[in-house]
N, CA, C and O atoms as a Tinker XYZ file with bonds, in Angstrom:
   520  protein
     1  N    -49.113000 -114.083000   18.778000    73     2
     2  CA   -48.784000 -112.859000   19.492000    64     1     3
     3  C    -48.412000 -111.774000   18.485000    63     2     4     5
     4  O    -47.685000 -112.027000   17.525000    81     3
     5  N    -48.907000 -110.596000   18.711000    73     3     6
     6  CA   -48.701000 -109.484000   17.797000    64     5     7
     7  C    -47.582000 -108.564000   18.301000    63     6     8     9
     8  O    -47.431000 -108.361000   19.506000    81     7
     9  N    -46.811000 -108.019000   17.375000    73     7    10
    10  CA   -45.781000 -107.041000   17.695000    64     9    11
    11  C    -46.485000 -105.720000   17.981000    63    10    12    13
    12  O    -47.151000 -105.164000   17.108000    81    11
    13  N    -46.337000 -105.223000   19.196000    73    11    14
    14  CA   -47.021000 -104.012000   19.647000    64    13    15
    15  C    -46.160000 -102.784000   19.329000    63    14    16    17
    16  O    -45.022000 -102.679000   19.787000    81    15
    17  N    -46.715000 -101.860000   18.542000    73    15    18
    18  CA   -45.946000 -100.724000   18.043000    64    17    19
    19  C    -46.580000  -99.412000   18.484000    63    18    20    21
    20  O    -47.794000  -99.232000   18.400000    81    19
    21  N    -45.725000  -98.490000   18.961000    73    19    22
    22  CA   -46.135000  -97.134000   19.293000    64    21    23
    23  C    -45.542000  -96.201000   18.252000    63    22    24    25
    24  O    -44.337000  -96.238000   18.002000    81    23
    25  N    -46.375000  -95.366000   17.642000    73    23    26
    26  CA   -45.927000  -94.377000   16.654000    64    25    27
    27  C    -45.744000  -93.041000   17.355000    63    26    28    29
    28  O    -46.642000  -92.570000   18.053000    81    27
    29  N    -44.571000  -92.429000   17.167000    73    27    30
    30  CA   -44.292000  -91.142000   17.801000    64    29    31
    31  C    -43.770000  -90.174000   16.745000    63    30    32    33
    32  O    -42.642000  -90.304000   16.270000    81    31
    33  N    -44.602000  -89.207000   16.389000    73    31    34
    34  CA   -44.228000  -88.214000   15.375000    64    33    35
    35  C    -45.177000  -87.040000   15.498000    63    34    36    37
    36  O    -46.362000  -87.226000   15.777000    81    35
    37  N    -44.673000  -85.834000   15.294000    73    35    38
    38  CA   -45.531000  -84.659000   15.379000    64    37    39
    39  C    -46.278000  -84.392000   14.074000    63    38    40    41
    40  O    -47.137000  -83.510000   14.033000    81    39
    41  N    -45.972000  -85.132000   13.006000    73    39    42
    42  CA   -46.678000  -84.992000   11.742000    64    41    43
    43  C    -47.835000  -85.994000   11.688000    63    42    44    45
    44  O    -47.617000  -87.196000   11.540000    81    43
    45  N    -49.052000  -85.493000   11.807000    73    43    46
    46  CA   -50.221000  -86.365000   11.765000    64    45    47
    47  C    -50.350000  -87.053000   10.413000    63    46    48    49
    48  O    -50.824000  -88.187000   10.339000    81    47
    49  N    -49.938000  -86.385000    9.353000    73    47    50
    50  CA   -49.988000  -86.976000    8.018000    64    49    51
    51  C    -49.055000  -88.176000    7.932000    63    50    52    53
    52  O    -49.430000  -89.222000    7.402000    81    51
    53  N    -47.842000  -88.028000    8.450000    73    51    54
    54  CA   -46.889000  -89.131000    8.402000    64    53    55
    55  C    -47.356000  -90.282000    9.295000    63    54    56    57
    56  O    -47.257000  -91.444000    8.900000    81    55
    57  N    -47.857000  -89.979000   10.479000    73    55    58
    58  CA   -48.368000  -91.019000   11.372000    64    57    59
    59  C    -49.481000  -91.807000   10.677000    63    58    60    61
    60  O    -49.537000  -93.032000   10.779000    81    59
    61  N    -50.358000  -91.102000    9.976000    73    59    62
    62  CA   -51.436000  -91.772000    9.244000    64    61    63
    63  C    -50.905000  -92.707000    8.175000    63    62    64    65
    64  O    -51.418000  -93.812000    8.000000    81    63
    65  N    -49.865000  -92.264000    7.449000    73    63    66
    66  CA   -49.269000  -93.104000    6.400000    64    65    67
    67  C    -48.620000  -94.350000    7.003000    63    66    68    69
    68  O    -48.773000  -95.447000    6.467000    81    67
    69  N    -47.905000  -94.190000    8.102000    73    67    70
    70  CA   -47.253000  -95.332000    8.750000    64    69    71
    71  C    -48.309000  -96.286000    9.309000    63    70    72    73
    72  O    -48.173000  -97.504000    9.198000    81    71
    73  N    -49.341000  -95.736000    9.898000    73    71    74
    74  CA   -50.427000  -96.565000   10.445000    64    73    75
    75  C    -51.064000  -97.411000    9.330000    63    74    76    77
    76  O    -51.314000  -98.601000    9.528000    81    75
    77  N    -51.328000  -96.809000    8.166000    73    75    78
    78  CA   -51.909000  -97.547000    7.042000    64    77    79
    79  C    -50.967000  -98.652000    6.568000    63    78    80    81
    80  O    -51.407000  -99.767000    6.285000    81    79
    81  N    -49.683000  -98.347000    6.483000    73    79    82
    82  CA   -48.689000  -99.340000    6.079000    64    81    83
    83  C    -48.663000 -100.508000    7.063000    63    82    84    85
    84  O    -48.689000 -101.669000    6.653000    81    83
    85  N    -48.614000 -100.204000    8.347000    73    83    86
    86  CA   -48.531000 -101.255000    9.365000    64    85    87
    87  C    -49.803000 -102.096000    9.428000    63    86    88    89
    88  O    -49.745000 -103.272000    9.788000    81    87
    89  N    -50.946000 -101.514000    9.086000    73    87    90
    90  CA   -52.211000 -102.257000    9.091000    64    89    91
    91  C    -52.184000 -103.396000    8.075000    63    90    92    93
    92  O    -52.942000 -104.358000    8.203000    81    91
    93  N    -51.322000 -103.295000    7.074000    73    91    94
    94  CA   -51.215000 -104.331000    6.043000    64    93    95
    95  C    -50.302000 -105.483000    6.447000    63    94    96    97
    96  O    -50.258000 -106.509000    5.767000    81    95
    97  N    -49.579000 -105.320000    7.543000    73    95    98
    98  CA   -48.599000 -106.327000    7.939000    64    97    99
    99  C    -49.178000 -107.278000    8.982000    63    98   100   101
   100  O    -49.575000 -106.851000   10.066000    81    99
   101  N    -49.225000 -108.576000    8.651000    73    99   102
   102  CA   -49.700000 -109.525000    9.647000    64   101   103
   103  C    -48.726000 -109.602000   10.823000    63   102   104   105
   104  O    -47.509000 -109.608000   10.637000    81   103
   105  N    -49.265000 -109.659000   12.000000    73   103   106
   106  CA   -48.429000 -109.784000   13.187000    64   105   107
   107  C    -47.975000 -108.464000   13.774000    63   106   108   109
   108  O    -47.300000 -108.449000   14.803000    81   107
   109  N    -48.330000 -107.348000   13.140000    73   107   110
   110  CA   -47.964000 -106.027000   13.653000    64   109   111
   111  C    -49.231000 -105.289000   14.065000    63   110   112   113
   112  O    -50.236000 -105.322000   13.354000    81   111
   113  N    -49.180000 -104.628000   15.208000    73   111   114
   114  CA   -50.349000 -103.943000   15.727000    64   113   115
   115  C    -49.934000 -102.593000   16.318000    63   114   116   117
   116  O    -49.065000 -102.534000   17.188000    81   115
   117  N    -50.550000 -101.520000   15.850000    73   115   118
   118  CA   -50.304000 -100.197000   16.415000    64   117   119
   119  C    -51.152000 -100.074000   17.680000    63   118   120   121
   120  O    -52.381000 -100.128000   17.627000    81   119
   121  N    -50.473000  -99.908000   18.819000    73   119   122
   122  CA   -51.187000  -99.825000   20.093000    64   121   123
   123  C    -51.454000  -98.390000   20.523000    63   122   124   125
   124  O    -52.225000  -98.148000   21.451000    81   123
   125  N    -50.814000  -97.438000   19.847000    73   123   126
   126  CA   -51.039000  -96.048000   20.196000    64   125   127
   127  C    -50.147000  -95.124000   19.411000    63   126   128   129
   128  O    -49.278000  -95.554000   18.652000    81   127
   129  N    -50.380000  -93.840000   19.610000    73   127   130
   130  CA   -49.523000  -92.833000   18.994000    64   129   131
   131  C    -49.336000  -91.671000   19.953000    63   130   132   133
   132  O    -50.176000  -91.392000   20.808000    81   131
   133  N    -48.213000  -91.009000   19.779000    73   131   134
   134  CA   -47.889000  -89.820000   20.552000    64   133   135
   135  C    -47.338000  -88.790000   19.580000    63   134   136   137
   136  O    -46.754000  -89.138000   18.554000    81   135
   137  N    -47.528000  -87.526000   19.910000    73   135   138
   138  CA   -47.127000  -86.475000   18.980000    64   137   139
   139  C    -46.071000  -85.538000   19.557000    63   138   140   141
   140  O    -45.720000  -84.529000   18.945000    81   139
   141  N    -45.571000  -85.881000   20.738000    73   139   142
   142  CA   -44.424000  -85.177000   21.312000    64   141   143
   143  C    -43.715000  -86.132000   22.264000    63   142   144   145
   144  O    -44.253000  -87.178000   22.627000    81   143
   145  N    -42.522000  -85.768000   22.657000    73   143   146
   146  CA   -41.707000  -86.659000   23.468000    64   145   147
   147  C    -42.251000  -86.940000   24.849000    63   146   148   149
   148  O    -42.160000  -88.066000   25.338000    81   147
   149  N    -42.817000  -85.929000   25.482000    73   147   150
   150  CA   -43.374000  -86.125000   26.825000    64   149   151
   151  C    -44.507000  -87.146000   26.781000    63   150   152   153
   152  O    -44.575000  -88.046000   27.619000    81   151
   153  N    -45.388000  -87.001000   25.806000    73   151   154
   154  CA   -46.497000  -87.945000   25.642000    64   153   155
   155  C    -45.971000  -89.333000   25.280000    63   154   156   157
   156  O    -46.532000  -90.344000   25.702000    81   155
   157  N    -44.896000  -89.377000   24.502000    73   155   158
   158  CA   -44.312000  -90.664000   24.107000    64   157   159
   159  C    -43.866000  -91.460000   25.325000    63   158   160   161
   160  O    -44.139000  -92.657000   25.419000    81   159
   161  N    -43.189000  -90.812000   26.248000    73   159   162
   162  CA   -42.704000  -91.499000   27.445000    64   161   163
   163  C    -43.889000  -92.007000   28.281000    63   162   164   165
   164  O    -43.858000  -93.125000   28.795000    81   163
   165  N    -44.918000  -91.187000   28.409000    73   163   166
   166  CA   -46.116000  -91.611000   29.146000    64   165   167
   167  C    -46.792000  -92.799000   28.474000    63   166   168   169
   168  O    -47.225000  -93.736000   29.145000    81   167
   169  N    -46.882000  -92.756000   27.131000    73   167   170
   170  CA   -47.545000  -93.844000   26.400000    64   169   171
   171  C    -46.718000  -95.125000   26.466000    63   170   172   173
   172  O    -47.284000  -96.212000   26.573000    81   171
   173  N    -45.401000  -95.020000   26.406000    73   171   174
   174  CA   -44.569000  -96.227000   26.536000    64   173   175
   175  C    -44.807000  -96.854000   27.905000    63   174   176   177
   176  O    -44.954000  -98.071000   28.021000    81   175
   177  N    -44.844000  -96.031000   28.921000    73   175   178
   178  CA   -45.084000  -96.534000   30.284000    64   177   179
   179  C    -46.459000  -97.212000   30.382000    63   178   180   181
   180  O    -46.580000  -98.276000   30.990000    81   179
   181  N    -47.480000  -96.610000   29.794000    73   179   182
   182  CA   -48.849000  -97.124000   29.904000    64   181   183
   183  C    -49.129000  -98.316000   28.986000    63   182   184   185
   184  O    -49.886000  -99.213000   29.355000    81   183
   185  N    -48.526000  -98.333000   27.795000    73   183   186
   186  CA   -48.893000  -99.327000   26.783000    64   185   187
   187  C    -47.891000 -100.472000   26.623000    63   186   188   189
   188  O    -48.226000 -101.501000   26.037000    81   187
   189  N    -46.687000 -100.312000   27.127000    73   187   190
   190  CA   -45.631000 -101.332000   27.017000    64   189   191
   191  C    -45.463000 -101.874000   25.597000    63   190   192   193
   192  O    -45.598000 -103.079000   25.382000    81   191
   193  N    -45.175000 -101.012000   24.634000    73   191   194
   194  CA   -44.986000 -101.504000   23.265000    64   193   195
   195  C    -43.675000 -102.285000   23.142000    63   194   196   197
   196  O    -42.751000 -102.115000   23.937000    81   195
   197  N    -43.623000 -103.139000   22.130000    73   195   198
   198  CA   -42.391000 -103.862000   21.818000    64   197   199
   199  C    -41.445000 -102.985000   21.006000    63   198   200   201
   200  O    -40.224000 -103.106000   21.102000    81   199
   201  N    -42.034000 -102.098000   20.204000    73   199   202
   202  CA   -41.275000 -101.262000   19.279000    64   201   203
   203  C    -41.836000  -99.850000   19.287000    63   202   204   205
   204  O    -43.051000  -99.655000   19.256000    81   203
   205  N    -40.941000  -98.865000   19.328000    73   203   206
   206  CA   -41.335000  -97.461000   19.218000    64   205   207
   207  C    -40.721000  -96.917000   17.934000    63   206   208   209
   208  O    -39.502000  -96.936000   17.762000    81   207
   209  N    -41.575000  -96.433000   17.035000    73   207   210
   210  CA   -41.122000  -95.753000   15.831000    64   209   211
   211  C    -41.099000  -94.273000   16.185000    63   210   212   213
   212  O    -42.143000  -93.662000   16.413000    81   211
   213  N    -39.901000  -93.704000   16.228000    73   211   214
   214  CA   -39.667000  -92.436000   16.907000    64   213   215
   215  C    -39.062000  -91.385000   15.984000    63   214   216   217
   216  O    -37.987000  -91.582000   15.418000    81   215
   217  N    -39.769000  -90.267000   15.842000    73   215   218
   218  CA   -39.249000  -89.129000   15.083000    64   217   219
   219  C    -38.123000  -88.478000   15.890000    63   218   220   221
   220  O    -38.218000  -88.360000   17.112000    81   219
   221  N    -37.078000  -88.065000   15.214000    73   219   222
   222  CA   -35.945000  -87.438000   15.886000    64   221   223
   223  C    -36.301000  -86.030000   16.356000    63   222   224   225
   224  O    -36.038000  -85.668000   17.503000    81   223
   225  N    -36.903000  -85.235000   15.460000    73   223   226
   226  CA   -37.165000  -83.821000   15.759000    64   225   227
   227  C    -38.650000  -83.587000   16.015000    63   226   228   229
   228  O    -39.488000  -83.754000   15.129000    81   227
   229  N    -38.949000  -83.197000   17.246000    73   227   230
   230  CA   -40.311000  -82.831000   17.619000    64   229   231
   231  C    -40.226000  -81.628000   18.542000    63   230   232   233
   232  O    -39.204000  -81.415000   19.195000    81   231
   233  N    -41.294000  -80.839000   18.600000    73   231   234
   234  CA   -41.271000  -79.709000   19.536000    64   233   235
   235  C    -41.186000  -80.200000   20.979000    63   234   236   237
   236  O    -41.701000  -81.269000   21.308000    81   235
   237  N    -40.543000  -79.424000   21.827000    73   235   238
   238  CA   -40.405000  -79.818000   23.232000    64   237   239
   239  C    -39.376000  -80.921000   23.360000    63   238   240   241
   240  O    -38.233000  -80.769000   22.930000    81   239
   241  N    -39.777000  -82.017000   23.943000    73   239   242
   242  CA   -38.878000  -83.158000   24.130000    64   241   243
   243  C    -38.795000  -83.922000   22.806000    63   242   244   245
   244  O    -39.801000  -84.442000   22.323000    81   243
   245  N    -37.602000  -83.988000   22.224000    73   243   246
   246  CA   -37.412000  -84.655000   20.937000    64   245   247
   247  C    -37.154000  -86.143000   21.085000    63   246   248   249
   248  O    -37.046000  -86.662000   22.196000    81   247
   249  N    -37.058000  -86.813000   19.962000    73   247   250
   250  CA   -36.867000  -88.250000   19.940000    64   249   251
   251  C    -35.570000  -88.717000   20.574000    63   250   252   253
   252  O    -35.526000  -89.788000   21.180000    81   251
   253  N    -34.512000  -87.925000   20.442000    73   251   254
   254  CA   -33.230000  -88.304000   21.040000    64   253   255
   255  C    -33.367000  -88.370000   22.557000    63   254   256   257
   256  O    -32.884000  -89.311000   23.187000    81   255
   257  N    -34.022000  -87.374000   23.141000    73   255   258
   258  CA   -34.217000  -87.365000   24.587000    64   257   259
   259  C    -35.106000  -88.523000   25.030000    63   258   260   261
   260  O    -34.870000  -89.131000   26.074000    81   259
   261  N    -36.128000  -88.823000   24.232000    73   259   262
   262  CA   -37.003000  -89.956000   24.551000    64   261   263
   263  C    -36.187000  -91.249000   24.559000    63   262   264   265
   264  O    -36.293000  -92.048000   25.489000    81   263
   265  N    -35.381000  -91.450000   23.527000    73   263   266
   266  CA   -34.569000  -92.673000   23.441000    64   265   267
   267  C    -33.588000  -92.767000   24.604000    63   266   268   269
   268  O    -33.367000  -93.851000   25.145000    81   267
   269  N    -33.001000  -91.641000   24.989000    73   267   270
   270  CA   -32.082000  -91.653000   26.145000    64   269   271
   271  C    -32.813000  -92.062000   27.420000    63   270   272   273
   272  O    -32.287000  -92.825000   28.231000    81   271
   273  N    -34.015000  -91.554000   27.587000    73   271   274
   274  CA   -34.817000  -91.907000   28.767000    64   273   275
   275  C    -35.174000  -93.384000   28.754000    63   274   276   277
   276  O    -35.003000  -94.076000   29.757000    81   275
   277  N    -35.669000  -93.867000   27.625000    73   275   278
   278  CA   -36.090000  -95.269000   27.532000    64   277   279
   279  C    -34.924000  -96.224000   27.755000    63   278   280   281
   280  O    -35.088000  -97.300000   28.331000    81   279
   281  N    -33.769000  -95.824000   27.302000    73   279   282
   282  CA   -32.588000  -96.680000   27.420000    64   281   283
   283  C    -32.232000  -96.978000   28.880000    63   282   284   285
   284  O    -31.593000  -97.990000   29.170000    81   283
   285  N    -32.640000  -96.111000   29.782000    73   283   286
   286  CA   -32.351000  -96.284000   31.202000    64   285   287
   287  C    -33.335000  -97.230000   31.895000    63   286   288   289
   288  O    -33.111000  -97.625000   33.039000    81   287
   289  N    -34.411000  -97.591000   31.218000    73   287   290
   290  CA   -35.426000  -98.454000   31.814000    64   289   291
   291  C    -34.928000  -99.897000   31.858000    63   290   292   293
   292  O    -34.122000 -100.295000   31.016000    81   291
   293  N    -35.398000 -100.689000   32.831000    73   291   294
   294  CA   -34.953000 -102.083000   32.947000    64   293   295
   295  C    -35.244000 -102.920000   31.702000    63   294   296   297
   296  O    -34.402000 -103.723000   31.298000    81   295
   297  N    -36.414000 -102.751000   31.088000    73   295   298
   298  CA   -36.768000 -103.496000   29.880000    64   297   299
   299  C    -37.346000 -102.526000   28.853000    63   298   300   301
   300  O    -38.559000 -102.482000   28.648000    81   299
   301  N    -36.478000 -101.753000   28.209000    73   299   302
   302  CA   -36.980000 -100.758000   27.261000    64   301   303
   303  C    -37.470000 -101.413000   25.974000    63   302   304   305
   304  O    -37.012000 -102.496000   25.608000    81   303
   305  N    -38.402000 -100.753000   25.290000    73   303   306
   306  CA   -38.816000 -101.259000   23.983000    64   305   307
   307  C    -37.707000 -101.027000   22.963000    63   306   308   309
   308  O    -36.814000 -100.208000   23.180000    81   307
   309  N    -37.769000 -101.742000   21.870000    73   307   310
   310  CA   -36.858000 -101.474000   20.761000    64   309   311
   311  C    -37.262000 -100.140000   20.143000    63   310   312   313
   312  O    -38.427000  -99.744000   20.196000    81   311
   313  N    -36.281000  -99.451000   19.553000    73   311   314
   314  CA   -36.532000  -98.144000   18.945000    64   313   315
   315  C    -36.014000  -98.140000   17.512000    63   314   316   317
   316  O    -34.921000  -98.631000   17.229000    81   315
   317  N    -36.818000  -97.578000   16.616000    73   315   318
   318  CA   -36.389000  -97.264000   15.257000    64   317   319
   319  C    -36.642000  -95.777000   15.078000    63   318   320   321
   320  O    -37.765000  -95.303000   15.250000    81   319
   321  N    -35.593000  -95.047000   14.733000    73   319   322
   322  CA   -35.743000  -93.622000   14.449000    64   321   323
   323  C    -36.208000  -93.438000   13.014000    63   322   324   325
   324  O    -35.708000  -94.092000   12.099000    81   323
   325  N    -37.171000  -92.541000   12.824000    73   323   326
   326  CA   -37.635000  -92.147000   11.499000    64   325   327
   327  C    -37.464000  -90.633000   11.411000    63   326   328   329
   328  O    -37.897000  -89.904000   12.304000    81   327
   329  N    -36.836000  -90.163000   10.341000    73   327   330
   330  CA   -36.578000  -88.730000   10.241000    64   329   331
   331  C    -36.416000  -88.307000    8.790000    63   330   332   333
   332  O    -36.096000  -89.124000    7.926000    81   331
   333  N    -36.638000  -87.028000    8.533000    73   331   334
   334  CA   -36.369000  -86.463000    7.212000    64   333   335
   335  C    -34.892000  -86.121000    7.064000    63   334   336   337
   336  O    -34.411000  -85.931000    5.947000    81   335
   337  N    -34.174000  -86.042000    8.168000    73   335   338
   338  CA   -32.751000  -85.720000    8.144000    64   337   339
   339  C    -31.972000  -86.952000    7.695000    63   338   340   341
   340  O    -32.251000  -88.066000    8.139000    81   339
   341  N    -31.019000  -86.752000    6.834000    73   339   342
   342  CA   -30.254000  -87.883000    6.313000    64   341   343
   343  C    -28.766000  -87.697000    6.609000    63   342   344   345
   344  O    -27.920000  -87.949000    5.751000    81   343
   345  N    -28.457000  -87.259000    7.814000    73   343   346
   346  CA   -27.074000  -86.972000    8.181000    64   345   347
   347  C    -26.433000  -88.173000    8.865000    63   346   348   349
   348  O    -27.088000  -88.899000    9.612000    81   347
   349  N    -25.157000  -88.371000    8.602000    73   347   350
   350  CA   -24.442000  -89.485000    9.229000    64   349   351
   351  C    -24.344000  -89.286000   10.742000    63   350   352   353
   352  O    -24.247000  -90.261000   11.486000    81   351
   353  N    -24.369000  -88.039000   11.202000    73   351   354
   354  CA   -24.330000  -87.778000   12.647000    64   353   355
   355  C    -25.555000  -88.370000   13.333000    63   354   356   357
   356  O    -25.456000  -88.872000   14.452000    81   355
   357  N    -26.703000  -88.315000   12.673000    73   355   358
   358  CA   -27.912000  -88.907000   13.251000    64   357   359
   359  C    -27.800000  -90.430000   13.297000    63   358   360   361
   360  O    -28.238000  -91.058000   14.261000    81   359
   361  N    -27.219000  -91.019000   12.263000    73   359   362
   362  CA   -27.024000  -92.469000   12.249000    64   361   363
   363  C    -26.115000  -92.882000   13.404000    63   362   364   365
   364  O    -26.387000  -93.868000   14.089000    81   363
   365  N    -25.047000  -92.135000   13.617000    73   363   366
   366  CA   -24.128000  -92.422000   14.718000    64   365   367
   367  C    -24.844000  -92.308000   16.056000    63   366   368   369
   368  O    -24.667000  -93.153000   16.934000    81   367
   369  N    -25.654000  -91.261000   16.212000    73   367   370
   370  CA   -26.414000  -91.063000   17.440000    64   369   371
   371  C    -27.373000  -92.232000   17.668000    63   370   372   373
   372  O    -27.491000  -92.724000   18.791000    81   371
   373  N    -28.052000  -92.675000   16.624000    73   371   374
   374  CA   -28.977000  -93.803000   16.741000    64   373   375
   375  C    -28.236000  -95.061000   17.181000    63   374   376   377
   376  O    -28.721000  -95.814000   18.026000    81   375
   377  N    -27.061000  -95.283000   16.605000    73   375   378
   378  CA   -26.246000  -96.443000   16.994000    64   377   379
   379  C    -25.841000  -96.351000   18.466000    63   378   380   381
   380  O    -25.916000  -97.338000   19.198000    81   379
   381  N    -25.416000  -95.171000   18.892000    73   379   382
   382  CA   -24.991000  -94.977000   20.281000    64   381   383
   383  C    -26.135000  -95.191000   21.271000    63   382   384   385
   384  O    -25.914000  -95.613000   22.406000    81   383
   385  N    -27.360000  -94.895000   20.831000    73   383   386
   386  CA   -28.529000  -95.049000   21.699000    64   385   387
   387  C    -29.136000  -96.451000   21.612000    63   386   388   389
   388  O    -30.154000  -96.732000   22.244000    81   387
   389  N    -28.510000  -97.322000   20.833000    73   387   390
   390  CA   -28.980000  -98.709000   20.748000    64   389   391
   391  C    -30.212000  -98.908000   19.891000    63   390   392   393
   392  O    -30.906000  -99.915000   20.029000    81   391
   393  N    -30.495000  -97.962000   19.005000    73   391   394
   394  CA   -31.654000  -98.104000   18.118000    64   393   395
   395  C    -31.426000  -99.232000   17.118000    63   394   396   397
   396  O    -30.293000  -99.509000   16.723000    81   395
   397  N    -32.511000  -99.875000   16.717000    73   395   398
   398  CA   -32.419000 -100.927000   15.704000    64   397   399
   399  C    -32.018000 -100.351000   14.355000    63   398   400   401
   400  O    -31.305000 -100.990000   13.582000    81   399
   401  N    -32.492000  -99.113000   14.077000    73   399   402
   402  CA   -32.206000  -98.502000   12.780000    64   401   403
   403  C    -32.491000  -97.007000   12.837000    63   402   404   405
   404  O    -33.199000  -96.515000   13.715000    81   403
   405  N    -31.920000  -96.313000   11.877000    73   403   406
   406  CA   -32.216000  -94.908000   11.612000    64   405   407
   407  C    -32.662000  -94.859000   10.157000    63   406   408   409
   408  O    -31.868000  -95.117000    9.253000    81   407
   409  N    -33.919000  -94.533000    9.932000    73   407   410
   410  CA   -34.503000  -94.625000    8.596000    64   409   411
   411  C    -34.996000  -93.258000    8.149000    63   410   412   413
   412  O    -35.695000  -92.562000    8.886000    81   411
   413  N    -34.624000  -92.883000    6.931000    73   411   414
   414  CA   -35.160000  -91.669000    6.342000    64   413   415
   415  C    -36.640000  -91.908000    6.033000    63   414   416   417
   416  O    -37.007000  -92.961000    5.512000    81   415
   417  N    -37.481000  -90.933000    6.355000    73   415   418
   418  CA   -38.918000  -91.110000    6.166000    64   417   419
   419  C    -39.281000  -91.433000    4.722000    63   418   420   421
   420  O    -40.273000  -92.118000    4.475000    81   419
   421  N    -38.499000  -90.955000    3.772000    73   419   422
   422  CA   -38.812000  -91.245000    2.371000    64   421   423
   423  C    -38.578000  -92.718000    2.023000    63   422   424   425
   424  O    -39.095000  -93.199000    1.015000    81   423
   425  N    -37.810000  -93.436000    2.838000    73   423   426
   426  CA   -37.506000  -94.854000    2.606000    64   425   427
   427  C    -38.187000  -95.774000    3.613000    63   426   428   429
   428  O    -37.840000  -96.952000    3.693000    81   427
   429  N    -39.149000  -95.265000    4.387000    73   427   430
   430  CA   -39.614000  -96.048000    5.528000    64   429   431
   431  C    -40.244000  -97.383000    5.122000    63   430   432   433
   432  O    -40.086000  -98.366000    5.845000    81   431
   433  N    -40.946000  -97.449000    4.000000    73   431   434
   434  CA   -41.583000  -98.712000    3.615000    64   433   435
   435  C    -40.526000  -99.774000    3.333000    63   434   436   437
   436  O    -40.602000 -100.881000    3.867000    81   435
   437  N    -39.548000  -99.448000    2.505000    73   435   438
   438  CA   -38.512000 -100.424000    2.133000    64   437   439
   439  C    -37.638000 -100.831000    3.301000    63   438   440   441
   440  O    -37.290000 -102.004000    3.434000    81   439
   441  N    -37.284000  -99.892000    4.138000    73   439   442
   442  CA   -36.348000 -100.184000    5.223000    64   441   443
   443  C    -37.023000 -100.724000    6.480000    63   442   444   445
   444  O    -36.417000 -101.496000    7.223000    81   443
   445  N    -38.266000 -100.328000    6.724000    73   443   446
   446  CA   -38.956000 -100.756000    7.930000    64   445   447
   447  C    -39.528000 -102.171000    7.797000    63   446   448   449
   448  O    -39.566000 -102.917000    8.775000    81   447
   449  N    -39.965000 -102.535000    6.608000    73   447   450
   450  CA   -40.585000 -103.843000    6.393000    64   449   451
   451  C    -39.725000 -105.007000    6.884000    63   450   452   453
   452  O    -40.239000 -105.840000    7.630000    81   451
   453  N    -38.441000 -105.116000    6.508000    73   451   454
   454  CA   -37.660000 -106.255000    7.002000    64   453   455
   455  C    -37.463000 -106.254000    8.518000    63   454   456   457
   456  O    -37.381000 -107.317000    9.133000    81   455
   457  N    -37.388000 -105.083000    9.113000    73   455   458
   458  CA   -37.223000 -104.993000   10.571000    64   457   459
   459  C    -38.475000 -105.539000   11.262000    63   458   460   461
   460  O    -38.380000 -106.337000   12.194000    81   459
   461  N    -39.639000 -105.103000   10.799000    73   459   462
   462  CA   -40.903000 -105.556000   11.392000    64   461   463
   463  C    -41.071000 -107.058000   11.173000    63   462   464   465
   464  O    -41.434000 -107.785000   12.098000    81   463
   465  N    -40.810000 -107.521000    9.961000    73   463   466
   466  CA   -40.956000 -108.954000    9.675000    64   465   467
   467  C    -40.046000 -109.793000   10.569000    63   466   468   469
   468  O    -40.460000 -110.837000   11.073000    81   467
   469  N    -38.816000 -109.342000   10.765000    73   467   470
   470  CA   -37.865000 -110.075000   11.619000    64   469   471
   471  C    -38.356000 -110.095000   13.068000    63   470   472   473
   472  O    -38.301000 -111.132000   13.729000    81   471
   473  N    -38.835000 -108.949000   13.561000    73   471   474
   474  CA   -39.323000 -108.880000   14.945000    64   473   475
   475  C    -40.567000 -109.748000   15.143000    63   474   476   477
   476  O    -40.710000 -110.396000   16.180000    81   475
   477  N    -41.463000 -109.764000   14.159000    73   475   478
   478  CA   -42.659000 -110.598000   14.239000    64   477   479
   479  C    -42.258000 -112.073000   14.269000    63   478   480   481
   480  O    -42.813000 -112.850000   15.046000    81   479
   481  N    -41.292000 -112.464000   13.424000    73   479   482
   482  CA   -40.843000 -113.861000   13.382000    64   481   483
   483  C    -40.207000 -114.277000   14.702000    63   482   484   485
   484  O    -40.469000 -115.374000   15.196000    81   483
   485  N    -39.376000 -113.416000   15.275000    73   483   486
   486  CA   -38.738000 -113.720000   16.563000    64   485   487
   487  C    -39.793000 -113.843000   17.649000    63   486   488   489
   488  O    -39.729000 -114.754000   18.474000    81   487
   489  N    -40.757000 -112.944000   17.659000    73   487   490
   490  CA   -41.832000 -112.975000   18.651000    64   489   491
   491  C    -42.644000 -114.263000   18.525000    63   490   492   493
   492  O    -42.988000 -114.883000   19.531000    81   491
   493  N    -42.946000 -114.657000   17.308000    73   491   494
   494  CA   -43.709000 -115.891000   17.090000    64   493   495
   495  C    -42.922000 -117.102000   17.550000    63   494   496   497
   496  O    -43.480000 -118.005000   18.173000    81   495
   497  N    -41.632000 -117.132000   17.252000    73   495   498
   498  CA   -40.785000 -118.263000   17.668000    64   497   499
   499  C    -40.714000 -118.349000   19.196000    63   498   500   501
   500  O    -40.771000 -119.441000   19.762000    81   499
   501  N    -40.590000 -117.204000   19.854000    73   499   502
   502  CA   -40.515000 -117.194000   21.315000    64   501   503
   503  C    -41.833000 -117.636000   21.945000    63   502   504   505
   504  O    -41.826000 -118.317000   22.971000    81   503
   505  N    -42.952000 -117.262000   21.351000    73   503   506
   506  CA   -44.240000 -117.662000   21.927000    64   505   507
   507  C    -44.482000 -119.159000   21.749000    63   506   508   509
   508  O    -45.189000 -119.765000   22.553000    81   507
   509  N    -43.905000 -119.768000   20.703000    73   507   510
   510  CA   -44.025000 -121.220000   20.498000    64   509   511
   511  C    -43.157000 -121.980000   21.481000    63   510   512   513
   512  O    -43.475000 -123.112000   21.846000    81   511
   513  N    -42.064000 -121.369000   21.912000    73   511   514
   514  CA   -41.160000 -122.020000   22.875000    64   513   515
   515  C    -41.774000 -122.066000   24.276000    63   514   516   517
   516  O    -41.489000 -122.970000   25.062000    81   515
   517  N    -42.611000 -121.086000   24.570000    73   515   518
   518  CA   -43.197000 -121.001000   25.918000    64   517   519
   519  C    -44.411000 -121.817000   26.038000    63   518   520
   520  O    -45.026000 -121.856000   27.104000    81   519
């Protein structure tokens, strides 16, 4: 079973870089991308990803609002915030919203890899139990 990931960021360049990185990871699969918060909520509803990699700042509906909305769902996907902002206030906000992590985009490879590997391992263990 593959970890289903939705990429949400208004930077097409960054989405492309994350997509290339994730393509190298066994057990991880990008199921879609969204470039604003409204589209992100629609794609989560349609694609049922396990993990949403979510930019904090986007035009219109931002990542914080998306995470607040998803948190109200009966079975929300896990969320990892990715942002260029490196403020402790954002880290606190991510913690309050139940995000797995708040990662600076410049560190995404180093910080995201262990999270994805752990989620893939848990998913594999659960599929063997069933």
